[in-house]
C-alpha positions as CSV (number, residue, x, y, z in Angstrom):
1,M,-19.4,-48.5,-4.1
2,A,-20.6,-46.1,-1.2
3,D,-17.3,-44.4,-1.0
4,N,-17.1,-43.9,-5.1
5,L,-20.2,-41.7,-4.4
6,K,-19.3,-39.7,-1.1
7,K,-16.2,-39.0,-2.9
8,L,-18.0,-37.8,-5.9
9,T,-20.5,-35.8,-3.8
10,D,-17.9,-34.6,-1.7
11,L,-16.1,-33.2,-5.1
12,K,-19.5,-32.1,-6.2
13,Q,-19.5,-29.4,-3.7
14,K,-15.7,-28.1,-3.5
15,V,-16.6,-27.4,-7.7
16,E,-20.0,-25.6,-6.4
17,T,-18.0,-23.6,-4.0
18,L,-15.5,-22.5,-6.5
19,K,-17.9,-21.2,-8.7
20,A,-20.0,-19.1,-5.9
21,K,-16.2,-17.6,-5.3
22,L,-15.8,-17.2,-8.9
23,Q,-18.6,-15.3,-10.1
24,R,-18.2,-12.9,-6.5
25,A,-15.0,-12.5,-7.7
26,R,-16.3,-11.4,-11.3
27,G,-18.6,-9.3,-9.7
28,A,-15.6,-7.8,-8.0
29,Y,-13.8,-7.2,-10.6
30,E,-16.9,-5.8,-12.8
31,Q,-17.6,-3.0,-9.9
32,L,-13.7,-2.0,-9.6
33,S,-13.9,-1.6,-13.3
34,K,-16.4,0.7,-13.5
35,E,-15.3,2.5,-10.0
36,L,-11.6,2.9,-11.9
37,L,-13.4,4.5,-15.0
38,N,-15.5,6.7,-13.4
39,E,-13.7,7.7,-10.5
40,R,-10.1,7.9,-11.7
41,E,-11.0,7.4,-16.5
42,C,-9.3,4.3,-16.1
43,D,-10.4,1.9,-18.6
44,T,-7.4,-0.5,-18.3
45,L,-5.8,-1.8,-15.3
46,T,-2.5,-0.8,-17.0
47,E,-4.1,2.4,-17.1
48,A,-4.6,2.4,-13.3
49,R,-1.3,1.1,-12.2
50,T,0.3,4.0,-14.7
51,L,-2.0,6.5,-12.7
52,L,-0.8,4.6,-9.5
53,R,2.8,5.4,-10.2
54,R,2.3,9.0,-11.2
55,M,0.0,9.8,-7.8
56,Q,2.8,8.1,-6.1
57,K,5.6,10.3,-7.6
58,K,3.5,13.1,-7.0
59,Q,3.1,12.0,-2.9
60,Q,6.3,11.4,-3.0
61,T,7.7,15.3,-4.3
62,L,5.1,16.6,-1.8
63,K,6.1,14.6,1.3
64,G,10.0,16.1,0.2
65,D,8.5,19.6,-0.3
66,Y,6.9,19.6,2.9
67,D,9.6,18.5,5.1
68,T,12.2,21.0,3.4
69,K,9.4,23.6,4.3
70,L,9.2,22.3,8.3
71,K,13.0,22.0,8.6
72,E,13.2,26.0,7.4
73,F,10.2,27.1,9.6
74,E,12.0,24.8,13.0
75,D,15.1,26.9,11.8
76,E,13.5,30.1,11.6
77,W,11.7,29.7,14.6
78,S,13.3,27.4,16.9
79,E,14.0,29.5,19.8
80,E,10.7,31.8,19.6
81,L,8.6,28.4,19.9
82,E,11.1,27.3,22.9
83,R,10.3,30.2,24.6
84,A,6.3,29.8,24.1
85,E,6.6,26.0,25.4
86,K,8.6,27.4,28.5
87,S,6.0,29.8,29.7
């Protein structure tokens, strides 16, 4: 009987711990949802994912443009840069 009471008490503690974690998760979800709406004008997680994909694509494009311009700069100015490093 005492063993069953101990199991029940332990189980009750686990349930209370899980309830508290669930409440924290819900609060975090609500906060993030508000931030998405206020900062990015996303009403749903689907809209946020779409925005993220668009932003990632734009980032890749910009990185490619940057890499191209850097290569052009290095090709055009490599001799001058080498001279400047030596002096």
